[in-house]
N, C-alpha and C positions, 0 to 999 in steps of 0.2 A: 423942603420937607424930607422926611425919611423915605428912602427907597424900599418899598415893601415887596416881599416875595409875591409872585402871581397867585399862589394858593392861599395867601393870608386873607382873612375876612376884612372887607372894606366897609360893608354895611350890614346891619342886623336890625331888622324892624319887627315889632309885634304887629301883625296885620289882622289878627282876629283871635277869637276863642270860640270853642264849641264844647257844649256839654255832652258827655258820652255816658252811656250806661254800661255797668258791669252786669252781665246776665249769667245766672247759674245754669246747670245742666237741665233744669226743668223749664227753662225759658223765663224765669222770674227775674226782674231787675232787683239786684241786691244792693247796689250803690251807684252813685254817679260821680263823675269827676270832670274837670275842665282840661281840655287840651288847648294850649296856646299855639297859635299858628305863627311861625317865624319865617320871614323872608331873608335869605342870606345871599350876599353877593361878594365874590372875591375880587382882589385887585386885577386878576386875569380876566374878569368879566363873566365868570361862571356864576349862575344864579340857581338857587333851589329853594324849595319850601320844606320845612320840617315841622313836626308837631312834638311838643314837650309838655309833660305834666308839671304841676307845681313842684312835686317831690324831686324831679330830675333837675329843675332849675335851682332848687335849694341845695341839692348835693353839689352842683356845679359851683355855686356861691361859696360853700364851705371849702371846696377844693381850692378855689381862687384865693381865699383868705390864707390858707396854709402856704400856698406857693409864692405869693407876692409879698406879703408883709407890708402891703400898701395901706396907709391909714385911710385913704379915700374908700377903699373896698371894705376894710375892717369896720369903718363907721357908717357905711351905707345903710339907710333904714330899709333893709330887705323886708318885704311884706311878710307878715306872720301867717302861719297856717291856722286858719280858723275853721273849726269843725261846725260850730253853730254861728249863724249870722242872721240877724233880723232883716237885713237888706242884702241878699245874695248878689243882686245885680250891681249894687254900689261897690261891694267888696271886690267883685271880679274886675270892675272897671278900674278901681284903685290899684289892684295888682298889675293889670295890663300896663297902666301908666308908670308904675314903679319899675317894672321889668324894662320898659323902654328907656327910662333914665339910666338904669343899671347898665344896659348894653352900650349906651352912649358913653358912659364913664369908662367901661372896659376898652372901647375902641379908641378912646383918647389917650390911654396909657402908652408911654413910649415902649416899656417892656411889658408886653401883653402876656397874660397867662395862656397856657396851651392845654 
């Protein structure tokens, strides 16, 4: 296999999601969003947890498409942003699964985007 640098990502898993509230100065909830909980491990064995919103993951995907020119990334069915959904739990679960497949795809690339 390829000898990877110690700080390069070895695994990236979606381990959860949490609905969060945006609260205004008066303490009123003005909107909600989902934070996806990601577990990241490097080849050097360093592990950490981070939280990303859908918008950050979409921006990352757009950046990867520009940088790689890889057809697998260009054609990946990245989950769409849906403002209205009749089944929010189902949409969130579908997104979580799609993100997991997407990260697996990225980690399998020989020339990974940075």
